[in-house]
VEXVEXNU-150827 format. One record per atom (N, C-alpha, C): atom name; x, y, z; chain; residue in three letters. Coordinates in nm, 3 decimals, always signed. Each point is the difference from the previous one (the first is absolute). Layout:
<pts>
- atome,xx,yy,zz,chaine,residu
- CA,X,Y,Z,A,ala
...
</pts>
This chain:
<pts>
- atome,xx,yy,zz,chaine,residu
- N,-1.624,-1.103,+0.836,A,met
- CA,-0.050,-0.036,-0.130,A,met
- C,-0.042,-0.148,+0.005,A,met
- N,-0.124,-0.027,-0.026,A,thr
- CA,-0.046,-0.138,+0.000,A,thr
- C,+0.031,-0.063,-0.134,A,thr
- N,-0.015,-0.131,-0.005,A,arg
- CA,+0.029,-0.071,-0.124,A,arg
- C,-0.084,+0.051,-0.117,A,arg
- N,-0.125,+0.032,+0.028,A,ala
- CA,-0.091,+0.040,-0.107,A,ala
- C,+0.017,+0.145,-0.041,A,ala
- N,+0.076,+0.075,+0.077,A,thr
- CA,+0.013,+0.143,-0.028,A,thr
- C,+0.133,+0.031,-0.065,A,thr
- N,-0.007,+0.065,-0.115,A,ser
- CA,+0.122,+0.044,-0.068,A,ser
- C,+0.037,+0.138,+0.052,A,ser
- N,+0.130,+0.034,-0.003,A,pro
- CA,+0.040,+0.134,+0.042,A,pro
- C,-0.056,+0.106,-0.093,A,pro
- N,-0.020,+0.120,+0.055,A,asp
- CA,-0.047,+0.111,-0.085,A,asp
- C,+0.108,+0.105,-0.021,A,asp
- N,+0.114,-0.016,+0.068,A,thr
- CA,+0.109,+0.097,-0.010,A,thr
- C,+0.134,-0.072,-0.004,A,thr
- N,+0.086,+0.048,-0.089,A,phe
- CA,+0.137,-0.051,-0.010,A,phe
- C,+0.097,+0.116,+0.014,A,phe
- N,+0.094,-0.015,+0.092,A,ile
- CA,+0.103,+0.102,+0.024,A,ile
- C,+0.133,-0.059,-0.046,A,ile
- N,+0.060,+0.065,-0.100,A,phe
- CA,+0.124,-0.050,-0.058,A,phe
- C,+0.120,+0.083,+0.045,A,phe
- N,+0.110,-0.069,+0.027,A,asp
- CA,+0.130,+0.063,+0.012,A,asp
- C,+0.041,+0.041,-0.141,A,asp
- N,+0.100,+0.087,-0.011,A,leu
- CA,+0.045,+0.043,-0.132,A,leu
- C,+0.123,-0.079,-0.046,A,leu
- N,+0.118,+0.030,+0.057,A,asp
- CA,+0.125,-0.063,-0.044,A,asp
- C,+0.001,-0.149,+0.031,A,asp
- N,+0.023,-0.080,-0.103,A,gly
- CA,+0.005,-0.144,+0.018,A,gly
- C,-0.138,-0.066,-0.005,A,gly
- N,-0.104,+0.082,-0.013,A,thr
- CA,-0.136,-0.053,-0.005,A,thr
- C,-0.070,+0.043,-0.128,A,thr
- N,-0.021,+0.130,-0.018,A,leu
- CA,-0.059,+0.048,-0.126,A,leu
- C,+0.107,+0.033,-0.104,A,leu
- N,+0.118,+0.042,+0.048,A,ile
- CA,+0.113,+0.024,-0.091,A,ile
- C,+0.119,-0.082,+0.049,A,ile
- N,+0.089,-0.029,-0.094,A,glu
- CA,+0.122,-0.074,+0.037,A,glu
- C,+0.085,+0.087,+0.092,A,glu
- N,+0.058,-0.064,+0.098,A,leu
- CA,+0.088,+0.071,+0.094,A,leu
- C,+0.128,+0.038,-0.073,A,leu
- N,+0.025,+0.131,-0.013,A,asn
- CA,+0.122,+0.044,-0.069,A,asn
- C,+0.073,+0.110,+0.078,A,asn
- N,-0.022,+0.005,+0.130,A,leu
- CA,+0.075,+0.093,+0.086,A,leu
- C,+0.130,-0.068,+0.044,A,leu
- N,+0.111,+0.070,-0.013,A,asp
- CA,+0.129,-0.052,+0.043,A,asp
- C,+0.022,+0.042,+0.145,A,asp
- N,-0.043,-0.086,+0.093,A,phe
- CA,+0.004,+0.035,+0.141,A,phe
- C,+0.143,+0.021,+0.051,A,phe
- N,+0.097,-0.074,-0.056,A,asp
- CA,+0.139,+0.019,+0.042,A,asp
- C,+0.050,+0.140,-0.038,A,asp
- N,-0.033,+0.043,-0.122,A,glu
- CA,+0.040,+0.134,-0.043,A,glu
- C,-0.072,+0.108,+0.082,A,glu
- N,-0.127,-0.021,+0.029,A,ile
- CA,-0.074,+0.096,+0.083,A,ile
- C,+0.065,+0.010,+0.137,A,ile
- N,+0.032,-0.116,+0.059,A,arg
- CA,+0.065,-0.002,+0.133,A,arg
- C,+0.129,+0.083,-0.001,A,arg
- N,+0.083,-0.024,-0.100,A,arg
- CA,+0.127,+0.073,-0.009,A,arg
- C,-0.025,+0.150,-0.014,A,arg
- N,-0.093,+0.036,-0.085,A,thr
- CA,-0.026,+0.142,-0.029,A,thr
- C,-0.057,+0.075,+0.120,A,thr
- N,-0.091,-0.063,+0.073,A,val
- CA,-0.059,+0.069,+0.116,A,val
- C,+0.075,-0.028,+0.130,A,val
- N,+0.099,-0.091,-0.004,A,gly
- CA,+0.082,-0.026,+0.117,A,gly
- C,-0.067,-0.086,+0.106,A,gly
- N,-0.080,-0.096,-0.043,A,val
- CA,-0.064,-0.094,+0.094,A,val
- C,+0.072,-0.133,-0.011,A,val
- N,+0.059,-0.042,+0.111,A,arg
- CA,+0.076,-0.125,-0.002,A,arg
- C,-0.085,-0.120,+0.038,A,arg
- N,-0.077,+0.014,+0.107,A,asp
- CA,-0.076,-0.113,+0.055,A,asp
- C,-0.149,+0.031,+0.001,A,asp
- N,-0.079,-0.108,+0.000,A,gly
- CA,-0.145,+0.015,+0.013,A,gly
- C,-0.065,+0.046,-0.129,A,gly
- N,-0.124,+0.038,+0.013,A,tyr
- CA,-0.078,+0.043,-0.116,A,tyr
- C,+0.024,+0.147,-0.030,A,tyr
- N,+0.014,+0.031,-0.127,A,ile
- CA,+0.036,+0.135,-0.044,A,ile
- C,-0.101,+0.104,+0.047,A,ile
- N,-0.127,-0.022,-0.028,A,leu
- CA,-0.102,+0.099,+0.034,A,leu
- C,-0.007,+0.024,+0.151,A,leu
- N,+0.003,-0.108,+0.078,A,glu
- CA,-0.005,+0.016,+0.146,A,glu
- C,+0.121,+0.078,+0.051,A,glu
- N,+0.118,-0.028,-0.057,A,ala
- CA,+0.120,+0.072,+0.042,A,ala
- C,-0.013,+0.149,-0.032,A,ala
- N,-0.051,+0.032,-0.117,A,ile
- CA,-0.017,+0.141,-0.040,A,ile
- C,-0.101,+0.070,+0.091,A,ile
- N,-0.109,-0.067,+0.031,A,leu
- CA,-0.106,+0.061,+0.080,A,leu
- C,+0.045,+0.030,+0.144,A,leu
- N,+0.108,-0.062,+0.044,A,lys
- CA,+0.052,+0.025,+0.136,A,lys
- C,+0.092,+0.122,+0.005,A,lys
- N,+0.038,+0.054,-0.114,A,leu
- CA,+0.093,+0.113,-0.005,A,leu
- C,-0.068,+0.130,+0.042,A,leu
- N,+0.082,+0.102,+0.032,A,asp
- CA,-0.058,+0.130,+0.032,A,asp
- C,-0.064,+0.057,-0.127,A,asp
- N,-0.086,+0.100,+0.017,A,glu
- CA,-0.086,+0.048,-0.107,A,glu
- C,+0.073,+0.038,-0.129,A,glu
- N,+0.107,+0.079,+0.011,A,asp
- CA,+0.072,+0.045,-0.120,A,asp
- C,+0.065,-0.116,-0.074,A,asp
- N,+0.068,-0.086,+0.075,A,glu
- CA,+0.067,-0.114,-0.062,A,glu
- C,-0.103,-0.098,-0.057,A,glu
- N,-0.110,-0.019,+0.072,A,arg
- CA,-0.106,-0.088,-0.047,A,arg
- C,-0.056,+0.049,-0.133,A,arg
- N,-0.027,+0.130,-0.009,A,arg
- CA,-0.054,+0.059,-0.122,A,arg
- C,+0.097,-0.021,-0.118,A,arg
- N,+0.129,+0.024,+0.027,A,glu
- CA,+0.102,-0.016,-0.103,A,glu
- C,+0.009,-0.145,-0.049,A,glu
- N,+0.002,-0.095,+0.092,A,lys
- CA,+0.013,-0.142,-0.036,A,lys
- C,-0.128,-0.051,-0.067,A,lys
- N,-0.116,+0.049,+0.041,A,leu
- CA,-0.125,-0.040,-0.066,A,leu
- C,-0.003,+0.048,-0.145,A,leu
- N,+0.059,+0.117,-0.026,A,glu
- CA,+0.007,+0.050,-0.138,A,glu
- C,+0.089,-0.090,-0.085,A,glu
- N,+0.110,-0.046,+0.059,A,ile
- CA,+0.089,-0.092,-0.072,A,ile
- C,-0.074,-0.130,-0.031,A,ile
- N,-0.069,-0.054,+0.102,A,leu
- CA,-0.077,-0.122,-0.018,A,leu
- C,-0.108,+0.019,-0.107,A,leu
- N,-0.066,+0.114,+0.004,A,lys
- CA,-0.104,+0.032,-0.098,A,lys
- C,+0.057,+0.000,-0.141,A,lys
- N,+0.120,+0.055,-0.019,A,asp
- CA,+0.064,+0.001,-0.131,A,asp
- C,+0.022,-0.142,-0.053,A,asp
- N,+0.045,-0.090,+0.088,A,phe
- CA,+0.018,-0.140,-0.038,A,phe
- C,-0.135,-0.062,-0.039,A,phe
- N,-0.103,+0.027,+0.078,A,glu
- CA,-0.132,-0.058,-0.026,A,glu
- C,-0.059,+0.050,-0.132,A,glu
- N,+0.018,+0.129,-0.028,A,ile
- CA,-0.051,+0.059,-0.124,A,ile
- C,+0.073,-0.061,-0.121,A,ile
- N,+0.131,-0.013,+0.012,A,lys
- CA,+0.078,-0.061,-0.108,A,lys
- C,-0.045,-0.144,-0.023,A,lys
- N,-0.020,-0.074,+0.107,A,ala
- CA,-0.045,-0.140,-0.012,A,ala
- C,-0.138,-0.007,-0.062,A,ala
- N,-0.091,+0.088,+0.041,A,ala
- CA,-0.136,+0.001,-0.055,A,ala
- C,+0.000,+0.031,-0.149,A,ala
- N,+0.094,+0.083,-0.041,A,ser
- CA,+0.008,+0.041,-0.141,A,ser
- C,+0.049,-0.111,-0.091,A,ser
- N,+0.066,-0.101,+0.057,A,thr
- CA,+0.053,-0.110,-0.081,A,thr
- C,-0.063,-0.134,+0.038,A,thr
- N,-0.094,+0.000,+0.091,A,ala
- CA,-0.060,-0.123,+0.051,A,ala
- C,-0.077,-0.075,-0.109,A,ala
- N,-0.011,-0.131,+0.021,A,lys
- CA,-0.083,-0.085,-0.085,A,lys
- C,-0.113,-0.056,+0.085,A,lys
- N,-0.116,-0.012,-0.061,A,leu
- CA,-0.113,-0.061,+0.071,A,leu
- C,+0.028,-0.147,+0.028,A,leu
- N,-0.049,-0.048,+0.112,A,met
- CA,+0.004,-0.143,+0.028,A,met
- C,-0.098,-0.069,-0.094,A,met
- N,+0.027,-0.126,-0.035,A,pro
- CA,-0.095,-0.072,-0.084,A,pro
- C,-0.140,+0.000,+0.060,A,pro
- N,-0.100,+0.026,-0.084,A,tyr
- CA,-0.142,+0.000,+0.034,A,tyr
- C,-0.045,+0.117,+0.087,A,tyr
- N,+0.087,+0.095,+0.032,A,ala
- CA,-0.040,+0.111,+0.087,A,ala
- C,-0.117,+0.079,-0.059,A,ala
- N,+0.015,+0.041,-0.122,A,lys
- CA,-0.105,+0.081,-0.063,A,lys
- C,-0.129,-0.080,-0.018,A,lys
- N,+0.014,-0.126,-0.039,A,glu
- CA,-0.116,-0.086,-0.021,A,glu
- C,-0.077,-0.022,+0.130,A,glu
- N,+0.070,-0.022,+0.109,A,val
- CA,-0.066,-0.023,+0.129,A,val
- C,-0.072,+0.127,+0.046,A,val
- N,+0.064,+0.114,-0.014,A,leu
- CA,-0.066,+0.126,+0.039,A,leu
- C,-0.125,+0.022,-0.086,A,leu
- N,+0.008,-0.032,-0.128,A,arg
- CA,-0.116,+0.016,-0.090,A,arg
- C,-0.112,-0.096,+0.042,A,arg
- N,+0.036,-0.125,+0.032,A,leu
- CA,-0.099,-0.098,+0.044,A,leu
- C,-0.072,+0.046,+0.126,A,leu
- N,+0.077,+0.048,+0.098,A,leu
- CA,-0.060,+0.047,+0.124,A,leu
- C,-0.094,+0.117,-0.028,A,leu
- N,+0.041,+0.087,-0.090,A,asp
- CA,-0.083,+0.114,-0.038,A,asp
- C,-0.129,-0.047,-0.067,A,asp
- N,+0.012,-0.096,-0.092,A,asp
- CA,-0.117,-0.054,-0.070,A,asp
- C,-0.100,-0.063,+0.097,A,asp
- N,+0.052,-0.057,+0.109,A,leu
- CA,-0.085,-0.065,+0.100,A,leu
- C,-0.054,+0.100,+0.103,A,leu
- N,+0.039,+0.126,-0.013,A,gly
- CA,-0.047,+0.102,+0.093,A,gly
- C,+0.067,-0.006,+0.137,A,gly
- N,+0.117,-0.061,+0.005,A,leu
- CA,+0.073,-0.011,+0.126,A,leu
- C,+0.095,+0.118,+0.014,A,leu
- N,+0.033,+0.035,+0.125,A,lys
- CA,+0.089,+0.113,+0.026,A,lys
- C,+0.144,-0.050,+0.002,A,lys
- N,+0.088,+0.086,-0.051,A,lys
- CA,+0.140,-0.038,-0.003,A,lys
- C,+0.086,+0.125,+0.009,A,lys
- N,+0.113,-0.015,+0.069,A,gly
- CA,+0.089,+0.114,+0.016,A,gly
- C,+0.140,-0.044,+0.036,A,gly
- N,+0.083,+0.101,+0.020,A,ile
- CA,+0.142,-0.023,+0.028,A,ile
- C,+0.034,+0.059,+0.137,A,ile
- N,+0.071,-0.079,+0.080,A,val
- CA,+0.061,+0.047,+0.124,A,val
- C,+0.148,-0.031,-0.010,A,val
- N,+0.083,+0.105,+0.004,A,thr
- CA,+0.143,-0.018,-0.020,A,thr
- C,+0.080,+0.085,+0.098,A,thr
- N,+0.123,-0.041,+0.021,A,arg
- CA,+0.093,+0.078,+0.082,A,arg
- C,+0.068,+0.108,-0.085,A,arg
- N,-0.027,+0.000,-0.131,A,asn
- CA,+0.060,+0.098,-0.091,A,asn
- C,-0.065,+0.137,+0.013,A,asn
- N,+0.061,+0.097,-0.069,A,cys
- CA,-0.056,+0.135,-0.007,A,cys
- C,-0.116,+0.002,-0.101,A,cys
- N,-0.090,+0.094,+0.016,A,arg
- CA,-0.118,+0.011,-0.086,A,arg
- C,+0.040,+0.024,-0.146,A,arg
- N,+0.099,+0.084,-0.022,A,glu
- CA,+0.038,+0.034,-0.137,A,glu
- C,+0.040,-0.124,-0.080,A,glu
- N,+0.071,-0.092,+0.063,A,ser
- CA,+0.042,-0.122,-0.070,A,ser
- C,-0.120,-0.087,-0.037,A,ser
- N,-0.099,-0.005,+0.089,A,val
- CA,-0.121,-0.079,-0.028,A,val
- C,-0.077,+0.062,-0.116,A,val
- N,-0.011,+0.131,+0.001,A,glu
- CA,-0.073,+0.068,-0.108,A,glu
- C,+0.068,-0.021,-0.135,A,glu
- N,+0.132,-0.004,+0.000,A,ile
- CA,+0.073,-0.029,-0.124,A,ile
- C,-0.039,-0.138,-0.053,A,ile
- N,-0.001,-0.099,+0.088,A,val
- CA,-0.035,-0.136,-0.040,A,val
- C,-0.144,-0.006,-0.051,A,val
- N,-0.092,+0.060,+0.074,A,ile
- CA,-0.142,-0.001,-0.039,A,ile
- C,-0.018,+0.064,-0.137,A,ile
- N,+0.064,+0.114,-0.022,A,asn
- CA,-0.014,+0.070,-0.128,A,asn
- C,+0.070,-0.073,-0.115,A,asn
- N,+0.118,-0.055,+0.026,A,arg
- CA,+0.073,-0.071,-0.106,A,arg
- C,-0.078,-0.119,-0.053,A,arg
- N,-0.065,-0.071,+0.091,A,phe
- CA,-0.066,-0.125,-0.038,A,phe
- C,-0.152,+0.010,-0.008,A,phe
- N,-0.053,+0.118,+0.031,A,gly
- CA,-0.145,+0.017,-0.006,A,gly
- C,-0.073,-0.089,+0.100,A,gly
- N,+0.054,-0.011,+0.120,A,leu
- CA,-0.062,-0.085,+0.102,A,leu
- C,-0.120,+0.072,+0.061,A,leu
- N,-0.105,-0.074,+0.022,A,asp
- CA,-0.121,+0.055,+0.059,A,asp
- C,-0.014,-0.053,+0.143,A,asp
- N,+0.026,+0.087,+0.096,A,val
- CA,-0.015,-0.037,+0.141,A,val
- C,-0.092,+0.099,+0.069,A,val
- N,-0.062,-0.045,+0.108,A,asp
- CA,-0.096,+0.083,+0.072,A,asp
- C,+0.064,+0.086,+0.108,A,asp
- N,+0.120,-0.038,+0.046,A,phe
- CA,+0.068,+0.077,+0.103,A,phe
- C,+0.149,-0.030,-0.004,A,phe
- N,+0.080,+0.095,+0.050,A,val
- CA,+0.144,-0.016,+0.013,A,val
- C,+0.039,+0.054,+0.137,A,val
- N,+0.071,-0.080,+0.076,A,ile
- CA,+0.053,+0.042,+0.131,A,ile
- C,+0.151,-0.015,-0.006,A,ile
- N,+0.072,+0.107,+0.030,A,thr
- CA,+0.146,-0.001,+0.000,A,thr
- C,+0.052,+0.034,+0.139,A,thr
- N,+0.131,+0.005,+0.013,A,arg
- CA,+0.058,+0.035,+0.131,A,arg
- C,-0.032,+0.144,+0.040,A,arg
- N,-0.043,+0.084,-0.096,A,glu
- CA,-0.039,+0.136,+0.033,A,glu
- C,-0.138,+0.006,+0.065,A,glu
- N,-0.077,-0.109,-0.012,A,asp
- CA,-0.138,-0.002,+0.048,A,asp
- C,-0.016,-0.065,+0.137,A,asp
- N,+0.088,-0.093,+0.033,A,ala
- CA,-0.013,-0.076,+0.126,A,ala
- C,+0.134,-0.061,+0.033,A,ala
- N,+0.015,-0.039,+0.125,A,lys
- CA,+0.120,-0.071,+0.043,A,lys
- C,+0.018,-0.122,-0.091,A,lys
- N,+0.120,-0.025,-0.050,A,pro
- CA,+0.018,-0.108,-0.099,A,pro
- C,-0.018,-0.140,+0.057,A,pro
- N,-0.034,-0.093,-0.090,A,lys
- CA,-0.003,-0.142,+0.038,A,lys
- C,+0.136,-0.035,+0.060,A,lys
- N,+0.008,-0.081,+0.101,A,pro
- CA,-0.097,-0.097,+0.049,A,pro
- C,-0.108,+0.055,+0.092,A,pro
- N,-0.004,+0.128,+0.024,A,ser
- CA,-0.110,+0.057,+0.077,A,ser
- C,-0.131,-0.030,-0.072,A,ser
- N,-0.107,-0.026,+0.074,A,pro
- CA,-0.129,-0.022,-0.064,A,pro
- C,-0.066,+0.130,-0.046,A,pro
- N,+0.056,+0.116,+0.038,A,glu
- CA,-0.063,+0.129,-0.030,A,glu
- C,-0.034,+0.020,-0.147,A,glu
- N,+0.092,-0.028,-0.095,A,pro
- CA,-0.037,+0.024,-0.140,A,pro
- C,-0.111,-0.095,-0.048,A,pro
- N,-0.003,-0.121,+0.054,A,ile
- CA,-0.105,-0.095,-0.038,A,ile
- C,-0.134,+0.048,+0.055,A,ile
- N,+0.000,+0.046,+0.125,A,leu
- CA,-0.124,+0.050,+0.060,A,leu
- C,-0.050,+0.123,-0.074,A,leu
- N,+0.091,+0.086,-0.045,A,leu
- CA,-0.040,+0.116,-0.078,A,leu
- C,-0.059,-0.044,-0.135,A,leu
- N,+0.061,-0.099,-0.062,A,ala
- CA,-0.052,-0.053,-0.126,A,ala
- C,-0.141,-0.057,+0.019,A,ala
- N,-0.022,-0.072,+0.110,A,leu
- CA,-0.133,-0.055,+0.029,A,leu
- C,-0.103,+0.112,+0.014,A,leu
- N,+0.041,+0.106,+0.066,A,lys
- CA,-0.091,+0.115,+0.018,A,lys
- C,-0.034,+0.062,-0.136,A,lys
- N,+0.101,+0.022,-0.083,A,leu
- CA,-0.023,+0.060,-0.132,A,leu
- C,-0.085,-0.091,-0.089,A,leu
- N,+0.021,-0.131,+0.012,A,ala
- CA,-0.075,-0.096,-0.082,A,ala
- C,-0.138,-0.029,+0.059,A,ala
- N,-0.022,+0.048,+0.121,A,arg
- CA,-0.125,-0.032,+0.073,A,arg
- C,-0.020,-0.152,+0.006,A,arg
- N,+0.106,-0.066,+0.040,A,ser
- CA,-0.002,-0.145,+0.008,A,ser
- C,+0.032,-0.045,+0.141,A,ser
- N,-0.025,-0.126,+0.026,A,lys
- CA,+0.028,-0.059,+0.132,A,lys
- C,+0.121,-0.092,-0.012,A,lys
- N,+0.076,-0.014,+0.108,A,pro
- CA,+0.119,-0.086,-0.005,A,pro
- C,-0.029,-0.142,-0.048,A,pro
- N,-0.111,-0.059,+0.046,A,asp
- CA,-0.028,-0.139,-0.038,A,asp
- C,-0.047,-0.015,-0.144,A,asp
- N,-0.015,+0.112,-0.071,A,met
- CA,-0.038,-0.003,-0.142,A,met
- C,+0.115,+0.046,-0.089,A,met
- N,+0.120,+0.007,+0.059,A,thr
- CA,+0.115,+0.059,-0.069,A,thr
- C,+0.118,-0.095,-0.002,A,thr
- N,+0.075,+0.002,-0.110,A,val
- CA,+0.124,-0.077,-0.012,A,val
- C,+0.114,+0.097,-0.031,A,val
- N,+0.106,-0.008,+0.079,A,val
- CA,+0.123,+0.074,-0.027,A,val
- C,+0.094,-0.093,-0.077,A,val
- N,+0.043,+0.046,-0.118,A,val
- CA,+0.086,-0.080,-0.087,A,val
- C,+0.138,+0.065,-0.005,A,val
- N,+0.103,-0.076,+0.036,A,gly
- CA,+0.135,+0.055,-0.002,A,gly
- C,+0.105,-0.108,-0.014,A,gly
- N,+0.125,+0.045,-0.009,A,asp
- CA,+0.112,-0.093,-0.020,A,asp
- C,+0.096,-0.003,+0.118,A,asp
- N,-0.031,+0.078,+0.105,A,tyr
- CA,+0.096,+0.009,+0.111,A,tyr
- C,-0.074,-0.011,+0.133,A,tyr
- N,+0.073,-0.035,+0.103,A,lys
- CA,-0.063,-0.021,+0.130,A,lys
- C,-0.071,+0.125,+0.052,A,lys
- N,+0.048,+0.120,-0.034,A,phe
- CA,-0.066,+0.122,+0.048,A,phe
- C,-0.143,+0.010,-0.050,A,phe
- N,-0.024,-0.045,-0.123,A,asp
- CA,-0.135,+0.002,-0.055,A,asp
- C,-0.091,-0.092,+0.081,A,asp
- N,+0.050,-0.119,+0.028,A,leu
- CA,-0.078,-0.102,+0.070,A,leu
- C,-0.023,+0.038,+0.146,A,leu
- N,+0.102,+0.053,+0.064,A,ile
- CA,-0.013,+0.041,+0.140,A,ile
- C,-0.100,+0.114,+0.012,A,ile
- N,+0.010,+0.098,-0.087,A,ala
- CA,-0.093,+0.114,+0.004,A,ala
- C,-0.144,-0.047,-0.022,A,ala
- N,-0.019,-0.089,-0.097,A,gly
- CA,-0.134,-0.053,-0.026,A,gly
- C,-0.055,-0.077,+0.119,A,gly
- N,+0.082,-0.084,+0.058,A,arg
- CA,-0.046,-0.079,+0.116,A,arg
- C,-0.035,+0.091,+0.117,A,arg
- N,+0.085,+0.100,+0.027,A,lys
- CA,-0.027,+0.092,+0.111,A,lys
- C,-0.128,+0.079,-0.022,A,lys
- N,-0.034,+0.025,-0.128,A,ala
- CA,-0.123,+0.073,-0.033,A,ala
- C,-0.122,-0.093,-0.006,A,ala
- N,+0.023,-0.130,+0.010,A,gly
- CA,-0.110,-0.096,+0.003,A,gly
- C,-0.043,-0.052,-0.136,A,gly
- N,+0.080,+0.026,-0.105,A,thr
- CA,-0.036,-0.046,-0.134,A,thr
- C,+0.057,-0.139,-0.025,A,thr
- N,-0.042,-0.060,-0.111,A,lys
- CA,+0.067,-0.119,-0.051,A,lys
- C,+0.125,+0.049,-0.072,A,lys
- N,+0.097,-0.089,-0.016,A,thr
- CA,+0.125,+0.037,-0.066,A,thr
- C,+0.035,-0.103,-0.107,A,thr
- N,+0.060,+0.051,-0.108,A,ala
- CA,+0.044,-0.088,-0.109,A,ala
- C,+0.145,+0.034,-0.034,A,ala
- N,+0.086,-0.100,+0.002,A,leu
- CA,+0.140,+0.016,-0.034,A,leu
- C,+0.020,-0.035,-0.146,A,leu
- N,+0.052,+0.096,-0.077,A,leu
- CA,+0.038,-0.026,-0.138,A,leu
- C,+0.142,-0.056,+0.002,A,leu
- N,+0.012,-0.127,-0.028,A,leu
- CA,+0.128,-0.070,+0.012,A,leu
- C,+0.105,+0.049,-0.099,A,leu
- N,+0.122,+0.003,+0.047,A,asn
- CA,+0.117,+0.021,-0.086,A,asn
- C,+0.114,-0.082,+0.060,A,asn
- N,+0.117,+0.007,-0.060,A,glu
- CA,+0.112,-0.083,+0.047,A,glu
- C,+0.056,+0.046,+0.135,A,glu
- N,-0.041,+0.118,+0.048,A,arg
- CA,+0.059,+0.054,+0.123,A,arg
- C,-0.094,-0.002,+0.121,A,arg
- N,-0.125,-0.045,-0.014,A,asn
- CA,-0.093,+0.023,+0.110,A,asn
- C,-0.071,-0.124,+0.057,A,asn
- N,+0.050,-0.117,-0.029,A,trp
- CA,-0.064,-0.121,+0.049,A,trp
- C,-0.011,-0.003,+0.152,A,trp
- N,+0.092,+0.064,+0.068,A,glu
- CA,+0.000,-0.003,+0.147,A,glu
- C,-0.120,+0.071,+0.061,A,glu
- N,-0.077,+0.076,-0.080,A,phe
- CA,-0.115,+0.074,+0.052,A,phe
- C,-0.134,-0.071,-0.020,A,phe
- N,+0.005,-0.121,-0.058,A,ile
- CA,-0.124,-0.073,-0.030,A,ile
- C,-0.088,-0.015,+0.124,A,ile
- N,+0.061,-0.022,+0.116,A,his
- CA,-0.079,-0.022,+0.122,A,his
- C,-0.082,+0.122,+0.041,A,his
- N,+0.031,+0.118,-0.053,A,leu
- CA,-0.073,+0.122,+0.032,A,leu
- C,-0.121,+0.022,-0.092,A,leu
- N,-0.012,-0.083,-0.104,A,ala
- CA,-0.102,+0.024,-0.103,A,ala
- C,-0.118,-0.096,+0.013,A,ala
- N,-0.119,+0.055,-0.025,A,asp
- CA,-0.119,-0.085,-0.010,A,asp
- C,-0.004,-0.071,-0.134,A,asp
- N,+0.053,+0.067,-0.103,A,tyr
- CA,+0.003,-0.056,-0.135,A,tyr
- C,+0.141,+0.017,-0.055,A,tyr
- N,+0.042,-0.094,-0.084,A,val
- CA,+0.128,+0.009,-0.067,A,val
- C,-0.027,-0.003,-0.150,A,val
- N,+0.051,+0.101,-0.071,A,leu
- CA,-0.024,+0.015,-0.143,A,leu
- C,+0.130,-0.019,-0.076,A,leu
- N,-0.003,-0.084,-0.102,A,lys
- CA,+0.117,-0.016,-0.086,A,lys
- C,+0.006,+0.112,-0.102,A,lys
- N,-0.117,+0.059,-0.032,A,ser
- CA,-0.006,+0.116,-0.088,A,ser
- C,-0.126,+0.078,+0.036,A,ser
- N,-0.008,+0.123,-0.046,A,leu
- CA,-0.118,+0.081,+0.026,A,leu
- C,-0.125,-0.061,-0.061,A,leu
- N,+0.014,-0.077,-0.105,A,lys
- CA,-0.114,-0.064,-0.064,A,lys
- C,-0.078,-0.087,+0.100,A,lys
- N,+0.069,-0.054,+0.101,A,glu
- CA,-0.065,-0.088,+0.097,A,glu
- C,-0.097,+0.074,+0.092,A,glu
- N,-0.003,+0.132,-0.007,A,ile
- CA,-0.100,+0.077,+0.076,A,ile
- C,-0.140,-0.043,-0.043,A,ile
- N,-0.014,-0.044,-0.124,A,glu
- CA,-0.130,-0.046,-0.049,A,glu
- C,-0.058,-0.108,+0.091,A,glu
- N,+0.086,-0.086,+0.057,A,lys
- CA,-0.046,-0.108,+0.088,A,lys
- C,-0.066,+0.055,+0.127,A,lys
- N,+0.041,+0.118,+0.043,A,leu
- CA,-0.054,+0.059,+0.123,A,leu
- C,-0.139,+0.060,-0.023,A,leu
- N,-0.042,+0.009,-0.125,A,leu
- CA,-0.127,+0.063,-0.033,A,leu
- C,-0.114,-0.099,-0.009,A,leu
- N,+0.028,-0.127,+0.024,A,lys
- CA,-0.105,-0.102,-0.012,A,lys
- C,-0.056,-0.037,+0.135,A,lys
</pts>
């Protein structure tokens, strides 16, 4: 992306980016029996029957969280602005599709694509970002991945996109992975000039 060129596609993470993070990871860990490492990766390593069972438990947590989630400040306004400008925007998340659809329907969010863990290997793999680029018919150098965690930034970088970190009190250590640092979603407007 050159200085004179604005991005034409924005790929947003869901939890902690478009909606407030309200998943209780400690409770999920206890319930699915994962002690160390990342919950989803631990589940995906299990044999088929156990994996299916634990993914259903995780899905229940995600659906409950989606049903009570609150939008992040400026989330709806930014999506509307991008839409008004004719730019493409979508969601790439490690969550299940059903939880994303709940959020989209509850808040009337208008997105062009949704990629979940059912569609591609989850972030930090670049696969879901590459799939989003294909669906959006966009190029990596014209795309910004916006997220609140290192997996969002790593996936975007591996896919060749620009990355934007939405700052919170827990993620300052990931600033070095981001091309842009946002104090709020409203600051996406700066990337459009």
